[in-house]
RONUMI-153995 format. One record per residue (C-alpha): residue number from 1; residue in three letters; x, z, y. Coordinates in pm, 1 decimal, always signed. Layout:
REC   nr  rest        px        pz        py
REC  NUM   ala         X         Z         Y
...
//
This chain:
REC   nr  rest        px        pz        py
REC    1   met      +0.0      +0.0      +0.0
REC    2   lys    +294.8     +52.7    +235.7
REC    3   val    +430.7    -222.8    +458.4
REC    4   pro    +785.2    -285.0    +327.2
REC    5   leu   +1066.5    -145.5    +540.4
REC    6   thr   +1229.6    -488.8    +543.9
REC    7   glu    +914.7    -620.2    +714.8
REC    8   leu    +916.0    -344.5    +976.5
REC    9   asn   +1286.4    -391.9   +1047.2
REC   10   asp   +1250.3    -769.6   +1081.6
REC   11   arg    +959.3    -733.0   +1322.4
REC   12   met   +1149.1    -488.0   +1540.8
REC   13   glu   +1461.0    -705.5   +1542.7
REC   14   arg   +1264.5   -1015.1   +1640.6
REC   15   phe   +1085.1    -823.9   +1914.3
REC   16   arg   +1411.7    -696.2   +2059.5
REC   17   ala   +1559.8   -1046.6   +2046.7
REC   18   arg   +1253.2   -1186.5   +2220.1
REC   19   met   +1279.1    -926.4   +2495.1
REC   20   asp   +1652.6    -984.5   +2539.0
REC   21   thr   +1588.9   -1356.2   +2586.1
REC   22   ser   +1269.7   -1356.5   +2791.0
REC   23   arg   +1303.3   -1023.4   +2976.7
REC   24   pro   +1676.3    -947.1   +2997.5
REC   25   asp   +1611.1    -670.3   +3250.7
REC   26   trp   +1411.9    -459.9   +3005.2
REC   27   lys   +1504.5     -99.6   +2936.4
REC   28   met   +1206.9     +23.5   +2737.1
REC   29   ala    +883.8    -105.0   +2584.9
REC   30   ala    +580.2    +112.9   +2509.9
REC   31   ile    +327.4     +15.0   +2242.9
REC   32   val     -15.4    +184.4   +2239.8
REC   33   gly    -267.8     -57.0   +2083.1
REC   34   lys    -370.6     +32.7   +1729.8
REC   35   ile    -308.0    -315.1   +1584.5
REC   36   pro     +36.2    -358.4   +1748.8
REC   37   leu    +118.5      -3.4   +1636.9
REC   38   tyr     +26.7     -94.7   +1281.3
REC   39   tyr    +229.9    -414.8   +1304.6
REC   40   phe    +547.9    -231.7   +1407.0
REC   41   thr    +508.1     +96.4   +1213.4
REC   42   gly    +280.8     +27.0    +914.8
REC   43   thr     +29.6    +297.4   +1007.6
REC   44   met    -265.8    +302.5   +1247.0
REC   45   gln    -252.4    +641.5   +1414.9
REC   46   asp    -314.6    +773.2   +1766.1
REC   47   gly     +24.8    +769.5   +1926.7
REC   48   leu    +289.9    +602.1   +2139.0
REC   49   leu    +573.7    +382.2   +2013.9
REC   50   leu    +873.0    +379.6   +2249.0
REC   51   ile   +1131.3    +105.6   +2197.4
REC   52   pro   +1443.9    +153.6   +2409.1
REC   53   gln   +1672.5    -143.0   +2458.7
REC   54   gly   +1979.9     +26.3   +2320.0
REC   55   gly   +1852.1    +300.5   +2092.2
REC   56   asp   +1627.5    +374.3   +1798.5
REC   57   ala   +1252.1    +328.9   +1836.3
REC   58   val   +1040.2    +643.5   +1805.6
REC   59   phe    +674.1    +659.6   +1707.7
REC   60   trp    +522.1    +970.1   +1865.4
REC   61   val    +205.4   +1055.9   +1672.5
REC   62   arg     -72.8   +1278.1   +1797.6
REC   63   gln    -309.9   +1235.1   +1505.9
REC   64   ser    -259.1   +1221.4   +1218.8
REC   65   phe    +111.2   +1295.5   +1186.3
REC   66   glu     +67.5   +1382.7    +818.6
REC   67   arg    -104.5   +1054.4    +746.1
REC   68   ala    +158.9    +859.2    +936.9
REC   69   glu    +433.4   +1011.3    +723.2
REC   70   glu    +233.6    +942.4    +407.9
REC   71   glu    +151.6    +579.4    +488.6
REC   72   ser    +456.7    +453.0    +673.6
REC   73   leu    +817.8    +373.5    +591.3
REC   74   phe    +902.7    +360.3    +963.4
REC   75   pro   +1205.0    +589.1   +1005.3
REC   76   gly   +1137.9    +731.4   +1352.0
REC   77   ile    +807.6    +919.2   +1328.7
REC   78   arg    +779.7   +1236.0   +1536.3
REC   79   lys    +490.9   +1470.0   +1608.4
REC   80   met    +343.4   +1529.9   +1953.4
REC   81   arg     +57.8   +1734.3   +2094.5
REC   82   ser     +70.4   +1564.6   +2432.9
REC   83   tyr    +297.8   +1337.3   +2631.9
REC   84   arg    +477.5   +1652.9   +2744.6
REC   85   asp    +639.3   +1660.1   +2397.6
REC   86   val    +750.8   +1299.9   +2440.0
REC   87   ala    +917.0   +1379.5   +2770.9
REC   88   ala   +1099.3   +1677.5   +2619.3
REC   89   gly   +1201.1   +1492.4   +2305.0
REC   90   met   +1323.0   +1167.6   +2459.4
REC   91   gly   +1533.7   +1314.7   +2737.0
REC   92   ser   +1606.7   +1067.2   +3016.2
REC   93   leu   +1350.4    +786.6   +3044.9
REC   94   pro   +1351.2    +484.8   +3276.8
REC   95   ser   +1090.5    +448.1   +3549.3
REC   96   ser   +1041.3     +83.6   +3453.3
REC   97   val    +858.4     +14.9   +3126.8
REC   98   tyr    +710.4    -287.5   +2957.4
REC   99   leu    +361.9    -180.4   +2851.7
REC  100   glu     +62.3    -340.1   +2679.3
REC  101   thr    -147.1    -354.8   +2993.5
REC  102   asp    -439.2    -511.1   +2805.7
REC  103   gln    -445.4    -233.1   +2544.9
REC  104   val    -415.5     +83.6   +2754.2
REC  105   ser    -704.4    +237.1   +2948.3
REC  106   ile    -661.2    +370.6   +3300.5
REC  107   ala    -736.1    +723.1   +3175.3
REC  108   gln    -468.7    +696.9   +2906.3
REC  109   leu    -218.9    +559.4   +3154.5
REC  110   arg    -282.2    +848.5   +3391.4
REC  111   arg    -228.0   +1099.3   +3111.0
REC  112   met     +94.0    +922.3   +3022.5
REC  113   gln    +220.6    +916.1   +3381.9
REC  114   lys    +150.2   +1288.7   +3422.1
REC  115   his    +453.1   +1362.9   +3203.1
REC  116   leu    +647.8   +1036.7   +3176.4
REC  117   pro    +822.9    +868.7   +3473.7
REC  118   phe    +664.0    +528.5   +3417.2
REC  119   thr    +590.2    +399.2   +3767.4
REC  120   asp    +708.1     +38.7   +3740.9
REC  121   leu    +475.2    -119.8   +3482.7
REC  122   lys    +530.4    -469.3   +3347.3
REC  123   pro    +321.3    -647.9   +3082.0
REC  124   val    +463.7    -691.0   +2732.5
REC  125   glu    +164.1    -829.7   +2543.3
REC  126   met    +286.1   -1190.5   +2550.7
REC  127   gln    +619.0   -1093.8   +2394.0
REC  128   val    +441.2    -894.1   +2122.9
REC  129   ala    +200.0   -1183.1   +2062.2
REC  130   ala    +486.4   -1430.9   +2030.6
REC  131   val    +657.9   -1216.7   +1765.5
REC  132   arg    +333.8   -1166.1   +1574.0
REC  133   ala    +253.5   -1538.6   +1582.7
REC  134   lys    +511.7   -1626.1   +1315.7
REC  135   lys    +402.7   -1480.9    +982.3
REC  136   ser    +640.7   -1373.9    +710.6
REC  137   pro    +588.6   -1467.1    +343.3
REC  138   tyr    +455.2   -1112.4    +295.9
REC  139   glu    +191.0   -1165.6    +565.4
REC  140   ile    +101.0   -1515.6    +446.3
REC  141   gly     +51.9   -1377.9     +95.3
REC  142   leu    -209.1   -1132.3    +225.9
REC  143   met    -379.0   -1407.5    +426.7
REC  144   glu    -387.1   -1632.7    +120.6
REC  145   arg    -572.4   -1360.0     -67.1
REC  146   ala    -818.1   -1324.4    +221.7
REC  147   gly    -857.3   -1702.6    +225.8
REC  148   glu    -941.5   -1720.2    -143.8
REC  149   ile   -1207.2   -1448.4    -108.2
REC  150   his   -1337.0   -1641.6    +192.5
REC  151   arg   -1344.7   -1975.3     +12.6
REC  152   his   -1516.8   -1832.8    -293.7
REC  153   ala   -1780.6   -1656.8     -83.2
REC  154   leu   -1878.9   -1955.3    +131.7
REC  155   glu   -1827.7   -2240.2    -112.2
REC  156   asp   -1938.8   -2079.8    -440.6
REC  157   ile   -2158.6   -1779.2    -364.5
REC  158   val   -2362.8   -1866.4     -54.3
REC  159   pro   -2544.7   -2173.3    -196.9
REC  160   gly   -2705.1   -1949.8    -459.7
REC  161   met   -2812.2   -1697.9    -194.8
REC  162   leu   -3016.4   -1937.3     +18.0
REC  163   glu   -3387.3   -1912.3     -49.8
REC  164   glu   -3689.5   -1998.6    +159.0
REC  165   gly   -3814.8   -1706.1    +365.7
REC  166   ile   -3493.2   -1504.9    +378.3
REC  167   asp   -3402.8   -1396.8    +732.9
REC  168   glu   -3062.9   -1424.6    +901.5
REC  169   val   -2990.1   -1050.1    +894.7
REC  170   thr   -3075.2   -1011.0    +527.0
REC  171   leu   -2854.4   -1305.9    +434.7
REC  172   glu   -2560.4   -1163.2    +628.6
REC  173   cys   -2609.7    -816.4    +479.2
REC  174   asp   -2627.5    -957.2    +126.1
REC  175   leu   -2321.6   -1174.3    +190.4
REC  176   tyr   -2131.5    -878.6    +336.4
REC  177   ser   -2200.4    -671.8     +25.5
REC  178   arg   -2084.7    -951.3    -203.9
REC  179   met   -1766.7   -1012.6      -3.1
REC  180   val   -1670.6    -644.5      +2.2
REC  181   lys   -1709.3    -636.6    -375.4
REC  182   glu   -1484.0    -943.3    -394.9
REC  183   gly   -1214.1    -769.1    -188.0
REC  184   his   -1303.3    -818.5    +180.9
REC  185   gln   -1176.8    -519.3    +379.9
REC  186   gly   -1518.2    -461.8    +536.0
REC  187   ile   -1429.9    -530.1    +899.7
REC  188   ile   -1281.9    -806.6   +1114.2
REC  189   arg   -1088.4    -739.7   +1429.9
REC  190   phe   -1046.5    -916.9   +1762.3
REC  191   asp    -824.0    -862.7   +2063.5
REC  192   met    -960.5    -645.9   +2346.3
REC  193   phe   -1111.7    -367.9   +2136.2
REC  194   asn   -1374.2    -574.9   +1947.9
REC  195   glu   -1465.1    -524.5   +1582.5
REC  196   met   -1751.7    -648.4   +1364.0
REC  197   leu   -1846.0    -674.0    +998.0
REC  198   leu   -1846.3   -1050.9    +938.6
REC  199   gly   -1944.7   -1286.1   +1219.9
REC  200   gln   -2224.8   -1532.2   +1288.9
REC  201   val   -2506.4   -1649.8   +1062.6
REC  202   gly   -2759.4   -1890.3   +1211.6
REC  203   phe   -3049.7   -2100.9   +1089.7
REC  204   gly   -3122.2   -2422.4   +1278.8
REC  205   thr   -3082.6   -2392.4   +1654.6
REC  206   ser   -2994.2   -2021.3   +1633.4
REC  207   ser   -2633.3   -2140.8   +1612.3
REC  208   leu   -2665.6   -2288.4   +1964.0
REC  209   arg   -2759.3   -1965.5   +2142.5
REC  210   pro   -2502.3   -1867.8   +2409.4
REC  211   ile   -2315.0   -1541.8   +2351.1
REC  212   cys   -2049.5   -1333.9   +2527.7
REC  213   val   -1771.4   -1434.2   +2285.6
REC  214   asp   -1543.9   -1730.3   +2362.5
REC  215   thr   -1651.1   -1941.0   +2066.3
REC  216   pro   -1822.9   -2280.2   +2036.3
REC  217   gly   -2108.8   -2136.1   +1830.0
REC  218   gly   -2376.1   -1883.4   +1905.2
REC  219   ile   -2624.7   -1646.7   +1750.1
REC  220   ser   -2961.0   -1498.7   +1835.6
REC  221   gly   -2859.1   -1144.5   +1748.4
REC  222   met   -3070.1    -849.3   +1644.3
REC  223   his   -3151.5    -726.9   +1997.7
REC  224   pro   -3007.1    -748.4   +2351.3
REC  225   ser   -2837.0    -414.5   +2275.3
REC  226   val   -2696.4    -550.1   +1946.7
REC  227   pro   -2618.3    -922.5   +1995.5
REC  228   leu   -2465.7    -942.6   +1647.4
REC  229   met   -2552.6   -1030.2   +1286.8
REC  230   gly   -2860.1   -1250.8   +1327.7
REC  231   cys   -3231.3   -1241.4   +1394.7
REC  232   arg   -3467.6   -1051.8   +1162.7
REC  233   glu   -3758.8   -1273.9   +1265.1
REC  234   arg   -3585.6   -1605.7   +1198.0
REC  235   lys   -3676.1   -1707.0    +841.7
REC  236   leu   -3511.7   -1987.5    +648.4
REC  237   arg   -3728.0   -2299.3    +625.5
REC  238   lys   -3688.9   -2629.2    +443.4
REC  239   gly   -3501.5   -2873.9    +662.5
REC  240   asp   -3292.3   -2603.5    +831.3
REC  241   met   -2919.3   -2633.8    +866.1
REC  242   val   -2750.7   -2300.4    +794.5
REC  243   val   -2425.8   -2227.5    +980.9
REC  244   ile   -2202.8   -1940.9    +868.9
REC  245   asp   -1901.7   -1868.4   +1090.1
REC  246   ile   -1732.6   -1552.8    +964.8
REC  247   gly   -1399.0   -1384.8    +914.8
REC  248   cys   -1260.5   -1230.1    +599.1
REC  249   gly    -987.1    -967.7    +581.8
REC  250   tyr    -751.2    -833.4    +319.0
REC  251   lys    -519.8    -539.0    +389.5
REC  252   gly    -547.5    -602.4    +762.7
REC  253   tyr    -489.5    -978.2    +762.9
REC  254   gln    -775.1   -1218.0    +828.2
REC  255   thr    -885.3   -1575.6    +787.2
REC  256   asp   -1157.0   -1762.5    +977.2
REC  257   lys   -1391.7   -2018.7    +823.6
REC  258   thr   -1714.0   -2197.5    +915.6
REC  259   leu   -1930.0   -2377.1    +662.8
REC  260   ser   -2272.3   -2534.5    +693.0
REC  261   tyr   -2551.8   -2604.6    +445.2
REC  262   met   -2853.0   -2836.5    +443.4
REC  263   phe   -3143.8   -2641.1    +299.3
REC  264   gly   -3437.0   -2818.8    +137.1
REC  265   ser   -3371.0   -3162.0    +287.8
REC  266   pro   -3100.2   -3346.0    +482.5
REC  267   ile   -3056.2   -3307.4    +856.5
REC  268   pro   -3089.1   -3630.6   +1064.8
REC  269   asp   -2840.3   -3907.3    +988.1
REC  270   asp   -2686.5   -3900.2   +1336.0
REC  271   ala   -2615.3   -3526.6   +1302.6
REC  272   ile   -2447.5   -3592.9    +967.7
REC  273   arg   -2229.1   -3858.6   +1130.9
REC  274   gln   -2133.3   -3622.6   +1413.2
REC  275   his   -2043.0   -3358.5   +1156.3
REC  276   gly   -1824.0   -3607.9    +972.4
REC  277   arg   -1644.7   -3684.7   +1297.2
REC  278   cys   -1567.7   -3314.2   +1342.6
REC  279   val   -1423.5   -3297.7    +990.1
REC  280   glu   -1201.4   -3597.0   +1072.3
REC  281   ile   -1081.2   -3418.7   +1386.3
REC  282   gln   -1001.3   -3104.6   +1186.2
REC  283   asp    -796.2   -3309.1    +939.0
REC  284   arg    -613.8   -3488.6   +1217.9
REC  285   ile    -525.3   -3161.4   +1390.2
REC  286   ala    -409.7   -3013.4   +1058.9
REC  287   ser    -178.6   -3309.2   +1000.2
REC  288   gln      -1.7   -3226.3   +1329.5
REC  289   leu     +55.8   -2857.0   +1254.3
REC  290   lys    +427.9   -2897.9   +1190.4
REC  291   pro    +729.2   -2705.8   +1324.2
REC  292   gly    +823.1   -2837.3   +1667.4
REC  293   ala    +478.5   -2966.3   +1758.5
REC  294   ile    +340.8   -2852.9   +2096.3
REC  295   pro     -12.2   -2702.5   +2090.6
REC  296   ser    -104.5   -2839.3   +2434.1
REC  297   glu      +7.0   -3189.0   +2329.4
REC  298   ile    -203.7   -3170.2   +2012.9
REC  299   tyr    -500.9   -3071.9   +2228.0
REC  300   arg    -450.2   -3356.9   +2474.1
REC  301   asp    -388.8   -3608.8   +2195.3
REC  302   ile    -719.3   -3523.4   +2026.8
REC  303   met    -928.1   -3497.7   +2342.1
REC  304   ala    -796.9   -3828.1   +2481.4
REC  305   asp    -936.6   -4015.6   +2180.6
REC  306   leu   -1291.3   -3880.8   +2211.0
REC  307   glu   -1541.2   -4101.1   +2387.8
REC  308   pro   -1766.2   -3953.6   +2661.9
REC  309   ala   -2077.8   -3962.9   +2444.5
REC  310   phe   -1912.5   -3754.2   +2174.8
REC  311   leu   -1768.6   -3511.4   +2428.2
REC  312   thr   -2121.5   -3415.2   +2531.6
REC  313   asn   -2180.9   -3078.0   +2363.5
REC  314   phe   -1843.6   -3093.6   +2189.3
REC  315   met   -1696.1   -2745.6   +2130.9
REC  316   gly   -2023.3   -2581.4   +2224.2
REC  317   phe   -2363.4   -2662.9   +2363.3
REC  318   gly   -2488.7   -2708.2   +2717.5
REC  319   asn   -2297.1   -2485.9   +2956.3
REC  320   his   -2157.4   -2272.2   +2671.7
REC  321   arg   -1845.8   -2463.7   +2573.7
REC  322   val   -1486.1   -2367.3   +2508.1
REC  323   lys   -1163.4   -2539.5   +2603.8
REC  324   phe    -965.9   -2508.7   +2282.0
REC  325   leu    -964.4   -2665.5   +1935.4
REC  326   gly    -807.8   -2382.0   +1739.6
REC  327   his    -643.2   -2043.5   +1770.5
REC  328   gly    -377.7   -1831.0   +1607.0
REC  329   ile    -497.7   -1571.7   +1357.8
REC  330   gly    -360.3   -1274.1   +1167.4
REC  331   leu    -423.9    -904.3   +1226.0
REC  332   trp    -664.2   -1024.9   +1496.6
REC  333   ile    -901.1   -1317.6   +1455.8
REC  334   asp    -797.7   -1441.3   +1801.2
REC  335   glu    -419.3   -1447.6   +1826.3
REC  336   met    -163.1   -1663.1   +2003.0
REC  337   pro     -87.6   -1943.6   +2034.0
REC  338   val    -398.9   -2150.7   +2104.6
REC  339   ile    -446.6   -2524.6   +2062.6
REC  340   ala    -530.6   -2574.4   +2427.8
REC  341   glu    -379.2   -2658.9   +2763.9
REC  342   gly    -105.4   -2423.8   +2877.9
REC  343   phe     +43.9   -2349.3   +2536.0
REC  344   asp    +368.4   -2542.1   +2552.6
REC  345   glu    +599.9   -2349.0   +2318.8
REC  346   pro    +680.8   -2538.6   +1996.8
REC  347   leu    +515.6   -2435.2   +1672.7
REC  348   gln    +719.5   -2254.2   +1408.6
REC  349   glu    +687.7   -2272.2   +1033.9
REC  350   gly    +474.6   -1979.7    +920.6
REC  351   met    +240.5   -1974.3   +1218.1
REC  352   val    -125.0   -1971.2   +1114.2
REC  353   phe    -419.6   -2134.9   +1293.1
REC  354   ala    -795.4   -2142.3   +1262.2
REC  355   val    -896.9   -2499.4   +1351.0
REC  356   glu   -1261.5   -2538.0   +1450.5
REC  357   pro   -1390.5   -2868.2   +1594.1
REC  358   lys   -1767.1   -2830.5   +1640.5
REC  359   lys   -2049.5   -2997.6   +1826.9
REC  360   gly   -2397.0   -2884.7   +1926.5
REC  361   ile   -2685.2   -3113.4   +1823.9
REC  362   pro   -3017.0   -3061.6   +2008.8
REC  363   gly   -3295.6   -2957.9   +1774.0
REC  364   val   -3056.3   -2924.0   +1479.3
REC  365   gly   -2779.5   -2673.0   +1545.3
REC  366   leu   -2402.0   -2660.5   +1544.9
REC  367   val   -2230.3   -2915.5   +1321.5
REC  368   gly   -1859.8   -2908.4   +1246.5
REC  369   ile   -1620.1   -2705.0   +1042.4
REC  370   glu   -1345.7   -2443.7   +1053.4
REC  371   asn   -1062.6   -2354.5    +819.5
REC  372   thr    -740.3   -2155.0    +840.0
REC  373   phe    -411.2   -2346.2    +813.6
REC  374   val     -47.6   -2242.3    +770.4
REC  375   val    +208.0   -2447.5    +966.1
REC  376   thr    +445.3   -2625.7    +725.3
REC  377   pro    +688.0   -2920.9    +755.8
REC  378   gln    +423.4   -3133.4    +579.0
REC  379   gly    +145.3   -3030.9    +818.7
REC  380   gly    -120.9   -2762.0    +808.4
REC  381   arg    -197.0   -2617.6    +464.0
REC  382   ser    -550.8   -2487.0    +429.3
REC  383   ile    -579.2   -2141.8    +273.6
REC  384   thr    -960.5   -2126.9    +300.3
REC  385   gly   -1061.9   -2427.0     +92.0
REC  386   lys   -1124.4   -2797.3    +137.8
REC  387   ser   -1503.0   -2831.8    +143.8
REC  388   lys   -1623.4   -3070.2    +412.3
REC  389   gly   -1936.4   -2864.2    +475.1
REC  390   leu   -2300.9   -2968.1    +496.7
REC  391   ile   -2338.5   -2851.0    +137.7
REC  392   glu   -2671.4   -2962.7      -6.0
REC  393   val   -2896.5   -2680.6    -127.9
REC  394   tyr   -3215.6   -2854.2    -243.3
//
């Protein structure tokens, strides 16, 4: 169950090298987010990881110190009751610190600054994200296991679960139960504090409803206070297209996959053609996921070949559209880099992307597909299956 020490050491070394290259003025980095803490230490406790430029990193744990020692092979775990203990234990600390500004609350920062001399704050999240973007064989192995659970659930199990009259919430609950039994970790995680059980399940035009998440699809949700899962009142009818866009996790690492089903009868021919075009785009993007390729250039290459008529409602519907074609994935569903403008650093072997070309069709729903691909010299290798979607369930 423990993250190997070789993994932890490699991650720390690559982070230090990244900081030395991109931020040569750095003296100390402070990690506070629970996922970055897990990435660097192998345990997800309430604490503060301090990484000095020229010394050993120390993980100060408030709770639970005992669990941290039990779970982690990280060598520098120390107990604290408050940041006062950190100040006493670390001795001299710099006033300038690179901090995860998108992971720390103002209240936590104020508690930290009460005892620690951190007055000059600089963001470090992009350096952490860049290190996390390249997955090791250990990490890819966990993602491959998540991908196989994912593939089996959506390609093999779901078709037998679709029956007339079932509602969106019941289908997602039943699918969740089956996936947990197959090995799904029971939760999927996003950047910026978000967690959920699976993702989006929509019948017909439910998949076109705008939501607060930056994704091309949508969902009706259970209630304005719980815009998740699906709609209890929306029952499956013959002629509906079912869209399932969910994550699957195994020992922290996740894959992302979208698959669609035609229930009872085919959807209109034009919608089927538009779906096929999205599958072609996915395959074309995957073929370009090679070391050295530039994400922004992949994005521009694909978008330049799409005619205006197809671009209408591409990557969303109406005013709810996104400006990317895929995103990095790992301990978070939404990691760096992104296949979009502004991401100009070359890809590395071992990076992993969820590629999701999709298009909203009025009166039908969201066509398209999504799979998770590992960057290899031969192009993207899918670890979530090869189904082209629009599976017939008649």
